[in-house]
Structure formats: structure tokens, C-alpha cells
N, C-alpha and C positions, 0 to 999 in steps of 0.2 A: 463422819466416815465410819466410826466405830459402830454406830447404830445400824448403818447399811450392812456391814459385815455380819452383825448378829442376825439381822432379818434374813439375809441370804442363807446363812447357816441353818436357821430355823426352817426356812422353806425347803432346803435340801433334805434335812432330816425328816420333815413331814412327808415328802414325796417318797422316800425310801421305806417308810413305815407303812405304806399302803398295802392292802391285800393284793395277792397275786390273782390274776385273771386266768381262768382255765376254760378251754374249749372242750365240750363233751366229745369224747372219742367215739363217734358213730361209724367212722370209716373202718376202724380196726375191729368193730363189733365187740367193744369193751364196755358197752352201756346197754341197758335194757329197760323198756317200759312194758311191764307185764300186768295182767289182771287175772283175777279168779273170782268165780261166783258159784254158789252151790247149785247143783242140778237136782231139783226136786227134793233136796235135803238128803240125797243118797250118796252123792259124790261131788267132786269139784270139777268145774269146767275151767280150763286155763286158756289164756290167749295172750297175744302181745301186739304191739305196734311196731312194724318193721322200719318205719321212717320217722325220725324226730331229730331235733337239733336244739342246742342250747349252750349256755355258758354260765359259769359261776365264779364268784370271787371268794377267796378264803385266805385267812391269815391265822396261823396257829397261835400267835401271840394275842390275837384279838378276835376269836371266833364269833363273838356276838355281832360283828360287823359283816358277817358273811351274807351273801345273797345269791340267788339263782333265777334264771329265766329259761323256760323251755317251751318249745312249740312242737306239737305232735301232729303228724299227718294222719287223721282218723281214717282216711281211705286205705291206709296200709294195715288195718286190723287183720290179724291172722290167728284163727283158732284151730287151724289144721283141719278145717272142714268147709269146703267151698260154699255149699248151700247155706250153712249156718252163718258164715261170714257175710254172705249177700244179705241175709235177714238182719244181722247186727248193724250193717252199714246203712240199712234202709230207714224209713220214717218211724218205725216202731221203736228204734233205739237211737243210733247216733246221727241219723239224717245227714249223711256226709255230702249229699248233693248241695244242701243248703249250708252246712257247717263243716267244711273239709279240714278244719284244724281245731285243736284244743290247745290252750295255753295255760301256763302256770307262771306267776310272778310272785316271788317271796316278799314278805313284809317284815319278817323278823326271824332271827335264828337264836334260840335260847339254849346255851350249853347246859347239860345236866350232869356232867362229870363222866369219867371213864370213856371218853370219845362219843358219848351219846348227846343228842340234842333234840329240840322240838323246833321244826321248821314250819312257820305259818305263812300263808299267802292266799292269793286269789286264783282259783281254778275256773277257767271258762271252758265249758263242755256243752255241746248241743245248744249253743247260743245262750246259755245261762252262766252267770258268774256268781260264785259263792266262795266264802272263806273256807279253807280247810287247814288241817294241821297234819304234819307228816313226822312220824317218829324216825329219827335219823341216827345212824351209827357210822362212825368213821372206820373205814377198812384199813387205810394206810396211805402213805405217800412216800415218794422218793424218786431217785434218778432211774431212768429207763435205759436199756441198752443202746438207744439211738441218740443219746446225748440230751434228751429232754427230761422234764420233771413231771410226774403224775401224782394225782391225788384221787382217792376213791372213797365213795360213800354208798351206803345202802339205806333205803327208806321204805316205810310201809304206812299206808293210810287206808281208810275205808269210808264209804259214804253211801247213802241211800240213793237208788236210781231216781226216785221221784223228785229228789232235791234238784236234779238237773233236767227236769222235764221229761223223764223217761218213765211213762206210765204203763208200759206193757206188763200185763200180769203174768209173772213166771211162777206164782205160788208163794205162800208165806215164807218158805225157807230161802227164797231167792230175791230178796228185796235189797240186799246190801252187796256191793261189789268191793273187793279189795284191790288196791294198786300196790304193786311191788316195783320199786325203782332201784336199779343199780347203775350208778354213774361213776365213770372214770374220766377224769379230765386231764388234758395236756396243757401245762402252763404255757401261756403265750408270751 
């Protein structure tokens, strides 16, 4: 009987020590998936994806166990210019008719101190899956005015367009795209 009680206690402690699960707050517009790429080397072209969804797990006591999964609706690309958006959604770039979503699934979260970390995982974009690393910084976390609990992070990564099968020649200054991710999650 004593062994059973110890096992039950251990099981209870194990379940309470699990990371919290957060739903990315897309309804309240508190999360963003943005990109930028140089235009001819003279300026930056910015854009975003208006529709995406995801969730992440996070435990401040054990951040290395954190994980995230995101799905982005690539048809929702918005660079504030209708003709350019049509071209970016087309076969030369994202080919959204064939690949209407992009996904990211993390494989590791490596804390670096001071709320910073390196998030690694697999990005699938334009039908191509490749490993990427995202520099992450914790923004903060705490109770919200509606009785919930929120946690926020920002992240940045870059990759070459050709790595994801995008071979359209934009010139030598425009071969790399940067992704800027701001994610606020509501604990479930």
C-alpha cells in the first residue's frame, strides 16, 4: 500500500510539473508573422501573413522542454500592394495554389540566458522542408485583465529563397528573406 501511495504521489507531482500549453492569440491580433527582403539593395520591402494559427508549450522552470507548432495560410500574404501580392502568391514565389500553407514544428529550444534562446525546427514552405534556427527573446508573461495568463516571445530568422525552391531572380541584394515573429499566447 505504501508503494502505491508513493507512485500516485510521484505521478501527481509529474503531471503538475508539465509545461503550460498556450494558444497563439490571433483573434486579438497580438501575434504577427512578418517578413522583409531588400528591394534592389536600396530599401526594404515589408509584408506579413494575415492568417496563421499555432500553439506552444512553455515552462519557465524548464525552458529547454519548450516547443511550438505553427501553420501559416500563405494565401493571406499582404505586402500592401495588390499586384505585387498576386505575383508573390504565384508560381514564381509561394505557389499558393499548390502549397496554400507553410508550417513550422520545433525540434529544440536552447536557452542562452537573459530570456534569450535558440529555437530549432523544420520549416515547410513552397513544398520544401528544411531545418531553420530562430533567435528568440522572451518579452514577458503574466495575468491579463480577463482572468487568463499570457506569455510572449519575439523571434527572427533568415534564409535564402532558393533553399525553399524560390528561384526567381530579384538581383544579388535580394536573395535572403528575413522572418520576424511576434507571438503572444493565452494559456489553455
